[in-house]
C-alpha positions as CSV (number, residue, x, y, z in Angstrom):
1,X,44.1,32.8,128.4
2,X,47.6,34.2,128.2
3,X,50.1,36.2,126.1
4,X,51.8,33.0,124.8
5,X,52.6,33.3,121.1
6,X,51.0,36.8,120.9
7,X,52.3,40.0,119.4
8,X,52.2,42.8,122.0
9,X,52.9,46.5,122.0
10,X,53.8,48.5,125.1
11,X,54.0,52.3,124.6
12,X,56.0,53.6,127.5
13,X,57.4,50.2,128.1
14,X,60.8,51.4,129.5
15,X,59.1,53.4,132.3
16,X,58.4,52.3,135.8
17,X,55.1,50.6,135.3
18,X,55.7,49.7,131.7
19,X,59.0,47.8,132.4
20,X,57.4,45.8,135.2
21,X,54.5,44.9,132.8
22,X,56.9,43.9,130.1
23,X,58.7,41.5,132.5
24,X,55.5,39.9,133.5
25,X,54.3,39.4,129.9
26,X,57.7,38.0,128.9
27,X,57.1,35.2,131.5
28,X,54.3,34.0,129.3
29,X,56.4,33.7,126.2
30,X,54.9,36.2,123.7
31,X,56.0,35.9,120.1
32,X,57.0,39.5,119.9
33,X,56.9,42.4,122.4
34,X,57.6,45.9,121.0
35,X,58.5,48.7,123.4
36,X,58.1,52.2,122.1
37,X,59.7,54.8,124.5
38,X,61.3,58.2,123.9
39,X,63.1,58.0,127.3
40,X,61.7,61.4,128.4
41,X,61.2,60.0,131.9
42,X,62.7,56.5,131.6
43,X,66.1,54.9,131.6
44,X,67.5,52.1,129.4
45,X,68.4,50.1,132.5
46,X,64.7,49.1,132.7
47,X,64.6,47.5,129.3
48,X,65.1,43.7,129.5
49,X,67.5,41.9,127.3
50,X,65.2,39.3,125.7
51,X,64.9,37.7,122.3
52,X,61.2,38.7,122.0
53,X,61.8,42.4,122.8
54,X,62.0,44.9,120.0
55,X,62.9,48.4,121.3
56,X,61.9,51.5,119.4
57,X,63.7,54.5,121.0
58,X,61.4,57.3,119.8
59,X,58.1,59.0,120.4
60,X,54.9,57.3,119.4
61,X,53.8,60.6,117.7
62,X,56.5,60.0,115.1
63,X,54.6,59.0,111.9
64,X,57.4,56.6,110.9
65,X,57.0,54.8,114.3
66,X,53.3,54.7,113.9
67,X,53.5,53.3,110.4
68,X,56.0,50.7,111.7
69,X,53.5,49.2,114.1
70,X,52.7,45.6,113.1
71,X,49.4,45.0,111.4
72,X,49.0,41.6,113.1
73,X,49.2,43.1,116.6
74,X,47.2,41.2,119.3
75,X,47.4,43.5,122.3
76,X,48.4,47.2,122.9
77,X,49.1,48.9,126.2
78,X,49.3,52.8,126.2
79,X,51.3,53.8,129.3
80,X,53.3,56.7,127.9
81,X,52.7,60.1,129.5
82,X,54.2,63.4,130.6
83,X,55.0,62.2,134.1
84,X,53.3,63.9,137.0
85,X,51.0,66.7,138.1
86,X,53.7,69.1,139.1
87,X,55.6,68.9,135.8
88,X,52.3,69.4,133.9
89,X,51.6,72.6,136.0
90,X,55.0,73.9,135.1
91,X,54.6,73.2,131.4
92,X,51.0,72.6,130.2
93,X,52.1,72.6,126.6
94,X,54.6,69.8,127.1
95,X,51.9,67.9,128.9
96,X,49.5,68.3,126.0
97,X,52.1,67.2,123.5
98,X,53.1,64.1,125.4
99,X,49.7,63.1,126.7
100,X,46.9,64.3,124.5
101,X,48.7,64.1,121.1
102,X,50.2,60.7,121.9
103,X,46.8,59.2,122.7
104,X,45.1,60.7,119.6
105,X,47.8,59.7,117.1
106,X,48.2,56.2,118.6
107,X,44.4,55.5,118.6
108,X,44.1,56.7,115.1
109,X,46.7,54.1,114.0
110,X,45.4,51.3,116.1
111,X,41.8,51.7,114.8
112,X,42.9,50.1,111.5
113,X,44.4,47.0,113.1
114,X,41.7,44.4,112.9
115,X,43.6,41.7,114.8
116,X,43.6,43.7,118.0
117,X,42.0,41.9,120.9
118,X,42.4,44.8,123.4
119,X,43.9,48.2,123.8
120,X,44.5,49.0,127.4
121,X,44.9,52.6,128.5
122,X,46.5,53.9,131.7
123,X,43.9,56.2,133.1
124,X,44.3,58.2,136.4
125,X,42.2,57.5,139.5
126,X,43.1,61.0,140.8
127,X,41.2,62.6,137.9
128,X,37.9,61.3,139.2
129,X,38.4,61.2,143.0
130,X,36.4,63.6,145.1
131,X,38.3,66.7,146.2
132,X,38.2,66.4,150.0
133,X,40.2,66.5,153.2
134,X,37.2,65.6,155.3
135,X,37.2,61.8,154.9
136,X,37.2,59.8,151.7
137,X,34.7,57.4,150.4
138,X,35.8,54.6,148.0
139,X,35.9,56.0,144.4
140,X,33.9,53.8,142.0
141,X,34.4,53.6,138.2
142,X,31.2,55.5,137.6
143,X,32.1,58.4,139.9
144,X,31.1,61.8,138.4
145,X,33.7,63.7,136.5
146,X,34.3,67.3,137.3
147,X,35.1,70.0,134.7
148,X,37.5,71.6,137.3
149,X,40.9,70.0,137.8
150,X,44.1,70.5,139.8
151,X,46.5,70.0,137.0
152,X,46.8,69.6,133.2
153,X,47.9,66.0,133.8
154,X,44.6,65.2,135.3
155,X,42.8,66.8,132.4
156,X,44.9,65.1,129.7
157,X,44.4,61.7,131.4
158,X,40.6,62.2,131.1
159,X,41.0,63.4,127.5
160,X,42.8,60.1,126.7
161,X,39.8,58.2,128.1
162,X,37.4,60.3,126.0
163,X,39.4,59.8,122.8
164,X,39.6,56.0,123.5
165,X,35.8,55.9,124.1
166,X,35.3,57.7,120.7
167,X,37.4,55.2,118.8
168,X,35.6,52.3,120.5
169,X,32.2,53.7,119.7
170,X,33.0,54.9,116.2
171,X,35.6,52.3,115.0
172,X,35.1,49.4,117.4
173,X,38.6,49.7,118.7
174,X,38.6,47.3,121.7
175,X,39.4,49.9,124.3
176,X,39.7,49.2,128.0
177,X,40.5,51.8,130.7
178,X,42.6,50.9,133.7
179,X,42.3,53.5,136.3
180,X,45.6,53.6,138.2
181,X,45.8,54.3,141.9
182,X,49.2,55.2,143.4
183,X,51.7,52.7,142.1
184,X,55.0,52.1,144.0
185,X,57.8,49.6,144.0
186,X,61.0,48.5,142.2
187,X,61.9,50.1,138.9
188,X,60.9,53.7,139.7
189,X,64.3,55.5,139.1
190,X,64.6,59.0,140.5
191,X,65.9,61.4,137.8
192,X,65.5,58.9,135.0
193,X,65.2,60.6,131.6
194,X,65.6,64.2,130.5
195,X,65.1,67.4,132.5
196,X,61.4,68.4,132.5
197,X,61.6,71.8,134.0
198,X,61.1,71.2,137.7
199,X,62.8,69.4,140.6
200,X,60.1,66.7,140.1
201,X,62.3,65.4,137.3
202,X,64.3,64.0,140.2
203,X,61.9,63.9,143.1
204,X,59.1,61.9,141.6
205,X,56.3,60.1,143.4
206,X,56.2,60.2,147.2
207,X,57.4,56.6,147.9
208,X,60.7,56.5,146.0
209,X,61.5,60.0,147.2
210,X,60.8,59.1,150.8
211,X,62.8,55.8,150.5
212,X,65.9,57.5,149.0
213,X,65.8,60.3,151.6
214,X,65.2,57.9,154.5
215,X,68.2,55.8,153.3
216,X,70.3,58.9,153.7
217,X,69.0,59.9,157.1
218,X,66.9,62.9,155.9
219,X,63.8,64.2,157.6
220,X,60.9,63.1,155.5
221,X,58.8,66.1,154.5
222,X,55.2,65.3,155.4
223,X,52.7,68.0,154.2
224,X,49.6,69.3,155.9
225,X,50.2,67.1,159.0
226,X,50.3,64.0,156.9
227,X,46.5,63.7,156.8
228,X,46.4,63.2,153.0
229,X,45.6,59.6,152.1
230,X,46.3,57.4,149.0
231,X,45.5,53.9,147.7
232,X,49.0,52.4,147.2
233,X,49.4,49.4,144.9
234,X,52.6,47.5,144.4
235,X,53.9,47.7,140.8
236,X,53.9,43.9,140.2
237,X,50.2,43.9,141.2
238,X,49.6,46.7,138.8
239,X,51.2,44.7,136.1
240,X,49.0,41.8,136.8
241,X,46.0,44.1,136.8
242,X,46.9,45.5,133.4
243,X,47.3,42.0,132.0
244,X,43.9,41.1,133.4
245,X,42.3,44.1,131.7
246,X,43.8,42.9,128.4
247,X,42.8,39.3,128.8
248,X,39.5,39.6,130.6
249,X,38.3,43.2,130.3
250,X,35.3,44.2,128.3
251,X,35.8,46.8,125.6
252,X,34.4,50.2,126.6
253,X,34.7,49.4,130.3
254,X,36.7,51.0,133.2
255,X,38.4,49.1,135.9
256,X,40.0,50.5,139.1
257,X,43.4,49.0,139.8
258,X,44.3,49.6,143.4
259,X,44.6,47.9,146.8
260,X,41.3,49.4,148.1
261,X,43.2,50.3,151.3
262,X,43.5,53.9,152.5
263,X,46.9,54.9,153.9
264,X,47.9,58.3,155.2
265,X,51.1,59.9,154.0
266,X,52.2,60.1,157.7
267,X,51.8,56.3,158.0
268,X,53.8,55.9,154.8
269,X,56.6,58.0,156.1
270,X,56.7,56.1,159.4
271,X,56.7,52.8,157.6
272,X,59.6,53.8,155.3
273,X,61.6,55.2,158.3
274,X,61.1,51.9,160.1
275,X,62.1,49.9,157.0
276,X,65.3,51.9,156.4
277,X,66.2,52.4,160.0
278,X,66.0,56.2,159.7
279,X,65.9,57.7,163.1
280,X,65.5,61.3,161.9
281,X,62.1,62.7,163.0
282,X,59.5,63.5,160.3
283,X,59.4,67.2,159.1
284,X,55.9,68.7,158.9
285,X,55.5,71.1,156.0
286,X,52.6,73.2,154.6
287,X,50.1,71.7,152.2
288,X,50.7,71.9,148.5
289,X,48.8,74.9,147.2
290,X,47.5,73.2,144.1
291,X,46.3,69.8,145.5
292,X,42.6,69.7,146.6
293,X,42.4,65.9,146.2
294,X,43.7,65.2,149.6
295,X,42.1,61.9,150.6
296,X,41.2,59.1,148.3
297,X,41.1,55.3,147.7
298,X,39.5,53.1,145.1
299,X,36.5,50.8,145.1
300,X,38.0,47.6,143.8
301,X,34.8,45.4,143.8
302,X,34.3,45.6,140.0
303,X,37.9,44.5,139.2
304,X,37.5,41.6,141.6
305,X,34.1,40.5,140.2
306,X,34.8,41.1,136.5
307,X,38.5,40.5,136.1
308,X,39.2,38.2,139.1
309,X,41.9,40.7,140.1
310,X,42.9,41.6,143.6
311,X,46.2,43.1,144.8
312,X,48.3,40.5,146.6
313,X,51.2,42.4,148.1
314,X,50.4,44.2,151.4
315,X,51.9,47.6,151.9
316,X,54.4,46.7,154.6
317,X,55.9,43.9,152.5
318,X,55.9,46.1,149.4
319,X,57.8,48.9,151.2
320,X,60.4,46.3,152.4
321,X,60.9,45.1,148.8
322,X,61.1,48.6,147.5
323,X,63.8,49.5,150.0
324,X,65.7,46.4,149.1
325,X,65.5,47.2,145.4
326,X,66.6,50.8,146.0
327,X,69.6,49.7,148.0
328,X,70.6,47.2,145.3
329,X,70.2,49.8,142.5
330,X,71.5,52.9,144.2
331,X,74.3,53.4,141.7
332,X,71.9,53.5,138.8
333,X,69.5,55.8,140.6
334,X,72.4,58.2,141.6
335,X,73.6,58.2,138.0
336,X,70.2,59.4,136.8
337,X,69.9,61.9,139.6
338,X,73.3,63.4,139.0
339,X,72.6,64.2,135.3
340,X,70.3,67.0,136.6
341,X,72.8,68.4,139.2
342,X,73.0,71.7,137.4
343,X,69.3,72.2,138.0
344,X,69.0,70.4,141.4
345,X,72.4,71.0,143.2
346,X,71.1,69.1,146.2
347,X,71.6,65.7,144.6
348,X,75.4,66.1,144.8
349,X,75.4,65.6,148.5
350,X,74.2,62.0,148.0
351,X,77.5,61.0,146.3
């Protein structure tokens, strides 16, 4: 099974994960690949120049865009979101508009497309992980879901799962949930897109932030002694996992996409410092006051058994490749960072 000759939709296809997914699908020669992206947190540099690619630079909540979706679509990937926990805390309404409304309107449109073989939704592993700093156990797909969450982002990601479950049960929309762990790697551009109200518009996930700062000799800020842990998965592995969900996943099911390996944030910082040659000591900082999900990693046994998927890139090699990509694309990254210099004056010192 492959995407050869297929008609594919990737909502959020210009973003970090979406653009890597698009590139992997294009290797299999699809008939058409439509990207819908409003570039809220993405940059056009991530969109490949390819004959099969059809770019729609707009939000998926636009009725004109929804009506323009092909009726002979084979696969749809819903990766669009209001990026990040901290941005959602700063502006819960924007999170709702860009996460909950996007999912609901997209699924309402997709339910009528009978040619669809699979709709893959980017769910969040952090939304179901246990809230602990006392030692993590692997989080399985059937982990209990709490009604108390650290951020609107976590809530809206679960709401997306629930809406998808409804459209699967009520309308037989072939819905598959891919629970993301912490993705890192080439293509995550600091500052990409429009200002979203907080410095996290520039300083995004921990890996690209640490890589950029380490390349410039900064002390990497490691919170709470660096005891927090995450399950880091290289973005090309995530793309392969999403494709496996589409081609092999069962409608109505959930699959963890991660490495299954628990790595502390201190280990991450030390590995990035080594890869960049940064001799500046780590700076220990206080814990984030909102984050109770301190230690977590995924149980990946179901994805291995049912999808035949396992992450292939180990963390040390993935960090090396991320550093190399960042060095090769520093001009693009700096361009995106500097568009927010009025809000984050610090970025001017990297010129």
